[in-house]
N, C-alpha and C positions, 0 to 999 in steps of 0.2 A: 543455550547459545547467547553470547554477549561479547562485546568488545573488551579489550584489556582494561580500559579505564571506566567501565560502567559498574555501577553498584546496585545491590538489591537488599531489601530488608532481610533481617535474620530469619523471619518466618515466611519468606517469599514462596518457596516450594510448597510448604504446608498450606498456605492460604490458597494457592492455585489448585492444589489437589482437592481441597474442601469445596472450591467452586465447581470442579468437575463432579463431585458427589452430589451437589445440588442441581446440576444440569447434566444428566447422564448422556444426552444426545449431542453434547458439545464436542467439537474437535480441537478447540483452542481456548485456553483460559488466559485472560488478560488482566494486567495489573494497572494501578495508577502509575502514570509516567511523568516524571519530573525531568525537564530538559534544561540543562545548564549550558548555554551557548555564550561564548566570550564576547560577542557583539550585541547581545540582546538580553532583556530581562528574563528571569526564570519563567518557564511556562509549565502548567500542570494540566494533564489530560486524565480525567478521572472517569473510569467506566461506569455506566449507569444502565439501569434496566431499560429495555427498548419500549417505545410507546408508539401507538398509532397503528395504521394498517401495515400489512406485510411489506408493501413496496416502500412505505415511509421508513420502516425499520431498516430495510436494506440500504436505502439512500443515506440514512444517518450513519450506518456503519461504513459505507464506501467513502463518504465525503468527510467524515469527522474523526476517523480513527488515526491515531499516530502511527508512524512507521515502526516505532519501537514495540508495538504489540507483537510484532514478529518474534520478539524475544520472550514471549510468554511461554506457557507450557502446552505442548502439543500431544495429541494422540499419535503415537509413533507411526503406526501403519498409515494413517491419513497423511501425515507429513511426507513420508517416503513417496507415496504415490503422487502427491502434488508436486514435490520437488523434481521428480523424474520427468513429469510432463513439462513443467516450466523451463527446466534446463534445456530441453529439446526445442520447445516452441519459441522461447525468448532468451537466447544466450547472451544477455547483457545485464550488467548490475543495475543500471539506471531504472528505478521503479520496480525492480523485481521483488522486493520485499512485499509491496502492496499486491503484486500479482499473485504471489504465493497465498496471501490471505483472501484473495477475491472469492474463490469457490466456497470458502468457509463463511464469508460475509453474506453471500447471496442465499445461503442456506440458513442463515441466522444461527449457525452452530457455534456460538460464542458463549463462554461462561465468564461472567463479570466478577472480578475479585478486587474491589477498590481498596481492601485492607492491605493487599500486597503492594509494595512500592519498588519501582525500578527507576534508578537515576542514571540518566544519560548525559555525558559531558562531551560537548563539541567545541573544539578550538577552531574558530573561524579565522582563516587567513585570506588576505587579498588575493593570494595566488590561487585559492580555491575557485575564484570567479572564472579564471581562464579555463578550468576544467569543463565549464558549461558551454564553451564556444566550440560547437560541433557543426559540421556541414548540414545544411538544411535537408539534403536527401537522406542523411543518416537519421535525422529526426523523423522523416516520413517513414522510413523503413521500421524504426522502432515503434512508431504509432500503429502502423499496419500490423506488425507482429503482436503487439499488446492487444489490440482490438480482436484479432483472430483468436488469440488464446482465451479472451473473455467470452467470445461467442461459443467456443468449445465448452466452456464451463456452464454457460447458460443451457446449452443443449443437454449436457449431462445431468443437470439438476432437475429436469423433468417438469418445467413450468408449462402451464396451458398456453394456448395461442395468444390470448390477450395479455396475460402476464408476461409472456416472453417478449412481446412487442414493447410493452411499457418498460421492461427491464433493459432492453436494448437502448431505448432512449436515454434512460438514466446513465447507462454505461458509456454511451457516446461522449457525454460531457465529462464523465469520470476519467476516461482515457486522456482527455485534454489536461485534466488536473494532474494526473500522475506522470504523464510523458511530456507532452507539449501541445498547447492549443494550436488550432489551425492558424489563428491570427499571428501567433508567435513564429510559427514556421515560415509564414509569408514574410514577416519582417526580417527574419534571419536570412532568408533567401535574397531579399532585396538588398540588404547590406552586403552580402557576399558578392552578388553580381556587381554592385556599385564599386566595391573594393577592387574587383578584378578589372573593371573598366578603367579605374584610375591608374592601376599599375601599368596597363597597356598604353596609357597616354602620358 
């Protein structure tokens, strides 16, 4: 899977398959991602071996993984099951790529393939900014649905009571990063109420 203007190295699939061979329990093999955006410098996200405790590794994956890892190489059966659930639980494109990867990340079922390269090109237009202007209640609904889907994945992953509680805490802030923080929703709601008040007067 990739957009029409994205590029990958000639040995992309070969490198990702090799990463699967090194990590047989992985469900997703991920490359180095180079993002070319018209209004910013080039950014490079290079996968690296996970360090620290289990929760630290999960937090690293959740908070520091680029959305383009979604275009890595998947175990087909795993992806079908995840997509089926996400399409039912969260029928919105905003943040859905990260939500699809969420159950993989909390299981740490990721194979790192830094030798494989994926180049993503984004043409940013000022008109894109208007796409982010959505009603506050819609953001609330998205956040609630995203959170509920994450809780489902946590229950399915079989964590112990203490681990589950800690992971829920990590996930609470993660949902804000991927959908909308509570503070942002509050500001959007205030601006929208103020705009409505001004139109009436």
